[in-house]
VOGU-3710 file (C-alpha; in Angstrom, 3 decimals, decimal comma):
1> mdrlrqnqrv> 8,536/5,020/-21,801  6,579/5,940/-24,959  6,369/9,636/-24,468  3,033/9,895/-26,842  1,171/8,046/-23,773  1,648/11,332/-22,024  -0,493/13,138/-24,956  -2,897/10,387/-25,069  -4,093/10,034/-21,532  -5,036/11,484/-18,494
11> adgspesgeg> -3,363/10,239/-15,164  -5,358/7,107/-14,228  -8,051/7,197/-17,099  -9,666/9,906/-18,016  -13,164/9,772/-19,263  -14,205/9,842/-22,665  -15,426/13,414/-22,189  -11,908/14,438/-21,763  -12,120/15,519/-18,617  -8,650/15,460/-16,645
21> vvgthqkpav> -7,857/14,058/-13,204  -9,723/16,704/-11,116  -12,307/17,442/-13,432  -10,783/20,045/-15,799  -10,946/19,202/-19,543  -7,739/18,480/-20,914  -6,029/21,579/-22,648  -5,578/21,297/-26,555  -1,665/20,767/-27,448  0,088/23,843/-27,490
31> sddehgwrkf> 2,764/24,459/-29,923  6,441/25,553/-28,962  6,467/28,615/-31,004  3,416/30,081/-29,308  4,332/32,340/-26,359  2,466/34,536/-23,613  -0,081/34,338/-21,058  -2,512/32,190/-23,420  0,258/29,585/-23,103  0,607/30,134/-19,639
41> ltfvgpgfmv> -2,669/29,615/-18,979  -3,051/26,280/-20,507  -0,948/25,181/-17,943  -2,475/26,444/-15,071  -4,522/24,393/-12,607  -2,519/21,536/-11,346  0,098/23,988/-8,776  -3,237/25,634/-7,403  -4,609/22,212/-6,636  -2,090/21,165/-4,827
51> slayldpgnl> -1,691/24,245/-3,049  -4,594/23,742/-1,107  -3,105/21,429/0,852  -0,915/24,404/2,452  -4,027/26,059/3,320  -5,514/22,590/5,316  -6,658/22,347/8,872  -3,608/20,787/9,401  -1,480/24,017/8,536  -4,481/26,241/10,291
61> etdlqaganh> -3,791/24,150/13,505  0,202/24,011/13,978  0,348/28,126/12,672  -2,069/28,651/15,427  -0,137/26,902/17,834  3,030/27,977/16,736  2,019/31,732/16,837  0,039/30,995/20,311  3,294/29,555/22,118  6,138/31,272/20,270
71> kyellwvvli> 4,597/34,166/18,963  6,648/35,320/15,586  9,780/32,904/16,363  8,728/29,811/14,030  8,164/32,071/11,002  11,248/30,902/9,651  10,381/27,459/9,392  7,407/28,750/7,367  9,689/30,674/4,910  11,725/27,846/4,378
81> glvfaliiqs> 9,214/25,041/4,451  7,112/27,199/1,436  10,872/27,579/-0,490  11,450/23,662/-0,300  7,821/23,012/-1,171  8,574/25,109/-4,197  11,610/23,408/-5,028  10,294/19,879/-4,781  7,029/20,631/-6,272  8,491/22,285/-9,476
91> laanlgvttg> 10,801/18,884/-9,320  7,546/16,494/-9,172  5,667/18,660/-11,639  8,953/17,946/-13,955  9,200/14,278/-13,287  5,646/13,943/-14,879  6,181/16,057/-17,879  9,180/14,531/-18,726  8,251/10,825/-18,503  5,037/10,643/-18,868
101> khlseickae> 4,384/8,593/-15,534  3,825/9,952/-12,134  5,794/9,164/-8,982  4,307/5,929/-7,750  4,419/4,531/-11,044  8,350/5,303/-11,436  8,623/3,851/-7,847  6,778/0,606/-9,024  9,188/0,298/-12,020  12,516/1,193/-10,294
111> ypkfvkyclw> 12,238/-0,945/-6,890  12,036/-4,712/-6,413  8,837/-5,962/-4,942  9,916/-5,850/-1,546  10,693/-2,112/-1,189  7,338/-1,072/-3,271  5,294/-2,755/-1,191  6,860/-0,848/1,694  6,717/2,494/-0,052  3,310/1,850/-1,144
121> flaelaviaa> 2,199/1,122/2,730  4,320/4,137/3,891  2,621/6,477/0,887  -0,838/4,760/2,310  0,249/6,139/6,066  1,096/9,672/4,578  -2,370/10,134/2,935  -3,991/8,819/6,192  -1,764/11,134/8,058  -2,556/14,154/5,781
131> dipevigtaf> -6,521/13,190/6,116  -6,529/13,647/9,364  -6,740/17,155/9,873  -8,805/17,642/7,216  -11,505/15,201/8,442  -11,233/16,411/11,942  -11,074/20,747/10,902  -14,415/19,596/8,606  -15,781/17,999/12,076  -14,808/21,199/14,203
141> alnilfhvpv> -16,755/23,163/11,507  -19,699/21,308/11,566  -19,737/21,269/15,202  -19,695/25,111/15,216  -22,322/25,868/13,073  -24,696/22,873/13,569  -23,631/21,684/17,191  -22,482/18,178/15,746  -20,500/15,913/17,933  -17,217/16,005/16,875
151> wsgvlltgls> -17,469/12,048/15,949  -20,719/12,492/14,041  -18,935/15,350/11,929  -16,053/12,992/10,744  -18,774/10,647/9,515  -20,715/13,176/7,582  -17,298/14,528/6,560  -16,288/11,339/4,975  -19,848/11,067/3,289  -19,855/14,871/1,984
161> tllllglqry> -16,302/14,103/0,618  -17,453/11,415/-1,886  -20,832/13,513/-2,557  -18,485/16,307/-3,822  -16,051/13,791/-5,626  -19,117/12,104/-7,595  -20,620/15,759/-8,630  -17,296/16,385/-10,593  -18,964/14,898/-13,879  -21,066/17,538/-13,972
171> gvrklemlia> -18,867/20,679/-13,420  -16,543/19,981/-10,860  -14,743/23,404/-11,967  -17,578/25,601/-10,647  -17,157/23,308/-7,365  -13,389/24,068/-7,087  -13,918/27,745/-7,638  -16,325/28,135/-5,205  -14,362/25,744/-2,327  -11,600/28,711/-3,442
181> ilvlvmaacf> -13,401/31,583/-2,790  -14,411/30,170/0,457  -10,820/29,545/1,622  -10,251/32,910/0,334  -12,717/34,122/2,922  -10,652/32,793/5,608  -7,434/34,313/4,163  -9,466/37,758/3,941  -10,526/37,440/7,560  -6,639/36,759/8,774
191> fgemayvkpp> -5,160/39,927/7,115  -7,779/41,784/8,310  -7,278/40,797/11,541  -3,898/41,112/11,070  -4,705/44,953/9,480  -6,546/45,456/12,953  -3,829/44,212/15,577  -1,242/45,459/13,740  1,748/42,940/14,609  5,162/44,543/15,055
201> akevingmfv> 7,156/44,859/11,755  10,427/44,528/13,237  9,368/41,526/15,065  7,957/39,438/12,326  10,673/40,312/9,944  13,151/38,898/12,440  10,850/35,867/13,001  11,106/35,319/9,155  14,808/35,665/8,651  16,461/34,603/11,949
211> ptlngqgava> 16,174/31,059/12,895  15,679/30,242/16,526  14,088/27,622/18,649  13,935/28,977/21,977  11,248/27,670/24,760  9,652/24,449/25,427  8,017/22,815/22,749  10,036/24,970/20,174  11,549/21,656/18,304  8,244/19,828/18,387
221> daiallgali> 6,205/22,878/16,969  8,722/23,552/14,137  8,611/19,605/12,914  4,874/19,875/13,056  4,938/23,071/10,918  7,483/21,587/8,415  5,114/18,418/8,291  2,068/20,289/7,798  3,642/22,379/5,019  5,837/19,667/3,294
231> mphnlflhsa> 3,781/16,652/2,729  4,380/13,645/1,022  1,601/12,689/-0,716  1,617/16,290/-2,574  4,573/14,908/-4,128  2,770/11,797/-5,673  -0,206/14,121/-6,530  1,462/16,910/-8,354  3,583/14,366/-10,579  -0,120/12,897/-11,981
241> lvlsrkvpns> -2,072/16,402/-12,245  0,407/17,488/-14,641  -0,548/14,339/-16,965  -3,920/16,250/-17,601  -2,273/18,838/-19,770  -0,817/17,819/-23,272  2,900/18,900/-23,779  4,380/19,300/-27,233  6,707/16,113/-27,460  10,022/17,784/-28,111
251> vgginnacrf> 12,880/19,121/-25,919  11,753/22,533/-26,154  7,513/22,062/-25,496  8,999/19,894/-22,450  11,103/22,985/-21,370  8,393/25,489/-21,555  5,742/23,226/-19,731  8,179/22,461/-16,942  8,796/26,627/-16,668  5,098/27,639/-16,609
261> fliesalalf> 4,111/24,752/-14,262  7,297/26,460/-12,213  5,483/29,766/-12,388  2,229/28,551/-11,554  3,546/26,958/-8,672  5,424/29,934/-7,542  2,377/32,105/-7,448  0,226/29,322/-5,867  2,730/28,887/-3,039  3,342/32,680/-2,598
271> vaflinvavv> -0,556/33,193/-1,588  -0,297/30,072/0,701  2,890/31,635/1,999  1,219/35,102/2,791  -1,819/33,163/4,492  0,616/30,970/6,714  2,047/33,880/8,034  -1,349/36,069/8,506  -2,206/33,317/10,725  0,753/32,777/12,528
281> svsgtvcsvd> 1,162/36,550/13,201  -2,428/37,209/14,275  -2,353/34,101/16,822  0,735/35,781/17,907  -0,129/39,183/18,307  -3,583/38,471/19,871  -2,208/35,325/22,418  0,931/38,008/23,493  1,043/38,718/27,217  0,612/42,312/26,305
291> nlspessnqc> -2,833/42,019/24,685  -4,235/39,228/26,718  -7,261/39,456/28,973  -8,015/37,124/31,412  -10,613/35,299/28,955  -8,197/35,143/25,905  -5,072/34,055/28,409  -7,344/30,786/28,495  -8,388/30,449/25,441  -4,754/30,970/24,301
301> sdltlnsasf> -3,316/28,581/26,588  -5,130/25,762/24,859  -5,721/26,661/21,415  -7,374/24,527/18,715  -9,397/24,278/15,590  -12,479/24,487/17,480  -11,677/27,609/19,606  -9,876/29,941/17,458  -12,888/31,946/15,906  -12,347/34,304/18,898
311> llqnvlgkss> -9,016/35,569/17,000  -11,116/37,348/14,454  -13,922/39,007/16,909  -12,083/42,221/16,418  -12,776/42,246/12,827  -15,801/40,449/12,657  -17,894/40,607/15,873  -20,273/38,161/16,363  -20,545/36,492/13,450  -16,688/35,942/13,368
321> stlyaialla> -17,657/32,209/14,678  -19,865/31,629/11,737  -17,836/32,826/9,329  -14,692/31,162/10,341  -16,582/27,520/10,595  -17,526/28,542/7,039  -13,966/28,964/5,806  -12,882/26,209/7,597  -15,216/23,612/6,102  -14,184/24,982/2,945
331> sgqssaitgt> -10,534/24,398/3,693  -11,174/20,852/4,822  -13,426/19,635/2,259  -10,884/21,173/-0,127  -8,009/19,629/0,977  -9,877/16,100/1,828  -10,526/16,218/-2,330  -7,139/16,343/-3,066  -6,093/14,095/-0,586  -8,393/11,555/-2,220
341> yagqfimqgf> -7,245/12,057/-5,479  -3,651/11,526/-4,163  -4,747/8,084/-2,800  -6,227/7,082/-6,071  -2,892/7,698/-7,696  -0,646/6,148/-5,130  -3,051/2,856/-5,350  -3,145/2,841/-8,917  0,294/3,513/-9,306  2,052/1,107/-6,735
351> ldlkmkkwir> -0,361/-1,443/-7,545  -1,882/-0,782/-10,890  -5,446/-2,084/-9,638  -8,143/-2,098/-12,232  -10,894/-1,092/-9,608  -13,549/1,426/-10,467  -12,471/5,228/-9,406  -15,729/5,421/-6,859  -14,178/2,266/-5,038  -11,081/3,500/-4,989
361> nlvtrciaii> -12,512/6,905/-3,590  -14,513/4,794/-0,947  -11,550/2,721/0,699  -9,244/6,166/0,653  -12,150/7,622/2,574  -12,639/4,662/4,924  -9,376/4,453/5,690  -8,721/8,243/6,760  -12,037/8,125/8,879  -11,178/5,250/11,398
371> pslvvsvigg> -8,368/6,865/13,397  -10,020/10,652/13,042  -13,350/8,641/14,563  -11,812/6,415/16,889  -10,013/9,388/18,759  -12,891/11,874/18,783  -14,933/9,154/20,392  -12,212/8,311/23,118  -10,864/11,701/23,453  -13,751/14,117/21,883
381> sqgagrlivi> -12,729/17,822/20,590  -9,471/18,102/22,673  -8,380/14,714/21,612  -8,686/15,104/18,196  -6,967/18,565/18,360  -3,850/16,608/19,509  -4,185/14,129/17,072  -3,761/17,073/14,177  -0,519/17,867/15,539  0,755/14,133/15,915
391> asmilsfelp> -0,678/13,571/12,221  1,638/16,636/11,132  4,612/15,416/12,810  3,907/11,613/11,333  4,316/13,436/7,978  7,512/15,236/8,476  9,099/11,737/9,424  7,625/10,170/6,589  8,884/12,782/3,833  12,055/10,852/3,131
401> falipllkfs> 10,136/8,294/1,418  8,782/10,085/-1,281  11,352/12,884/-1,131  14,753/10,954/-1,571  12,800/8,712/-5,036  11,840/12,324/-6,311  15,026/13,754/-5,754  17,185/10,832/-7,190  14,737/10,315/-10,321  14,709/14,052/-11,264
411> ssstkmgphk> 18,416/14,117/-11,082  18,958/11,130/-12,994  19,776/11,303/-16,693  18,204/7,619/-17,549  14,968/9,277/-16,098  15,171/13,122/-17,543  17,379/13,058/-20,128  18,817/16,443/-20,679  15,781/17,694/-18,508  17,421/16,356/-15,460
421> nsifiiitsw> 18,119/18,617/-12,317  21,112/21,516/-12,403  23,877/21,215/-10,259  22,425/23,609/-8,223  18,910/22,612/-7,736  20,688/18,987/-6,865  23,040/20,580/-3,913  20,238/22,991/-2,589  17,482/20,370/-2,639  19,505/17,560/-0,942
431> vlgfgiigin> 20,973/20,079/1,456  17,385/21,148/2,467  16,183/17,320/2,279  18,795/16,198/4,595  18,524/18,781/6,650  14,839/18,111/7,436  15,764/14,377/7,704  18,336/15,068/10,412  15,893/17,175/12,465  13,730/14,619/12,502
441> vyylstgfig> 15,855/11,895/13,336  17,819/13,838/15,950  14,088/14,539/17,625  12,947/10,870/17,372  16,073/9,897/19,206  16,299/12,274/21,909  12,687/12,592/22,291  12,545/9,046/22,553  15,412/8,438/25,064  14,266/11,442/27,313
451> wlihnslpkv> 10,973/9,961/27,857  12,426/6,262/28,408  14,472/8,321/31,374  11,585/10,223/32,814  8,682/8,394/32,523  6,736/6,581/35,384  6,589/2,876/33,955  8,240/0,041/35,483  11,763/-0,972/34,225  10,540/-3,955/32,804
461> gnifigitvf> 8,067/-2,172/30,338  10,980/0,432/29,675  12,966/-2,352/28,614  10,345/-4,055/26,521  9,698/-0,678/24,718  13,470/0,050/24,047  13,543/-3,508/22,765  10,558/-2,720/20,383  11,536/0,944/19,176  15,186/0,957/18,541
471> plmgayvfav> 15,328/-1,469/15,936  12,479/0,185/14,615  14,430/3,883/14,465  17,446/1,828/13,173  15,322/0,290/10,370  14,526/4,160/9,674  17,920/5,332/9,183  19,120/2,236/7,336  15,815/2,825/5,086  16,819/6,389/4,580
481> iyltfrkdtv> 20,472/5,138/3,531  19,463/2,468/0,968  17,088/4,908/-0,691  19,924/7,219/-1,157  22,591/5,339/-1,917  20,542/2,742/-4,222  21,635/2,779/-7,884  18,787/3,284/-10,259  18,649/1,034/-12,960  15,320/1,330/-15,014
491> atfvdpnkns> 15,122/4,254/-18,015  12,006/6,077/-18,427  13,305/8,941/-20,559  12,945/8,375/-24,825  14,545/11,117/-26,659  11,910/12,755/-28,976  14,346/13,831/-31,533  15,617/10,118/-31,609  12,037/8,909/-32,234  10,944/11,346/-34,844
501> leaqthsdie> 14,534/10,640/-36,788  13,430/6,595/-36,403  10,112/7,761/-37,628  11,738/9,341/-40,294  13,807/6,347/-41,290  11,118/3,899/-41,158  8,798/6,033/-43,211  11,915/6,437/-46,057  12,216/2,917/-46,024  8,402/2,066/-46,422
511> lsrpngpgsm> 8,521/4,558/-49,271  11,460/2,885/-51,222  10,078/-0,870/-51,252  8,238/-2,199/-54,377  5,053/-2,415/-52,547  5,440/0,610/-50,295  2,662/2,999/-49,620  4,329/5,539/-52,342  4,353/2,627/-55,015  2,010/2,196/-57,777
521> iv> 1,040/-1,481/-58,881  0,801/-1,659/-62,428
//
């Protein structure tokens, strides 16, 4: 693919004003020999936008429940999850920078039609699962602030997200800054509360570096944590957002861009890691047996986003509920915006649809709102809270269908040329990736078999469910094996040095012709 395409376009079509995919102006091309912070700052943006997804209501919900149920024992999951997230997010950025295409576009070019449509469907399902916590979290915030019913808050969330996306042409950078400040308000609240409750440092460190899965539901909570941290749609999103930056068309320029995107992602995800650790630690400390009052015991036994403001009462007092809701609102809306962008790129990349951007926004929002609306109407806030955890588990099961193509493409010389992954990154990323996939398959199989054995349904019902579900489980395993061992056939890397040589040769030929550009006609 022509590398000039990367320098001439913004992913999904930039406006004539030069605004990028997230409303940021395209940065001027940077020469290979320019160094320092000025050069680094031209690449800042995509990583921090992607990192908002690691601070969304789904993360907060799973962090709160992990702390309430297991204290600090699952902090190692947060650490491994965000280290792995840094690896794969940097691979996604490298893929976009090197090929000039984002992940969904390369999937479309690489796979047969049936596989392409299956991957598109699964990617859309991942966007829906990622949007559910964001929609419900915002609805909870509106419920706390204005006592709006959760189902009404779901509808208002969809409308407000579309409104915010529509305002990007008037200066989305300021809007994003405001949202980022409000999200940091939540971070400051939990850091302040953590300083007040003083979780035991030894237990926190042990939880972070000593893997354990003790107690009922520990495996399910660990999978939910991973699903909330490592989201498939983020891989599509990051590979597209980096296309808003111009990169010199040379090996050195591409290497510099990949390095700067790695540094930016590391900084953004380190901040996200600290906030996640703070949320788990505060929940674990406040809800520990030694600190529980009768009232707190009831709240911790059924902890949800809608009831978590009591965790901040020590720091914020009576205003804890209001400030918590404002920060939750900002978290949900900022994450919803990034989720909508991911939906745009997935739809545009896999299907190459020429529909207008506002139509894609509307379609993406409607698809995400429907399941949240149905559950909130039927189950209320309790059902909506459970749906967040279910959505996080779905994301974990969905991960292989974005992760495996990314690992294969970023390790392929036909896709990446000299910029392909090193052997160390290849081994590390595949080991971690298949570790997560193995946990998913184990939990899926053992959990389902245990449910079949112990449920109260008639035997006929169990037989019917088994006949339906076991083939789906087999198809899941087969799909993972197919994606892993299928040989890539499409080349996307074009050597810039070869292009330059061919261009120079072509120019020399033109100059040597009697009527070429360099000749004089007498």
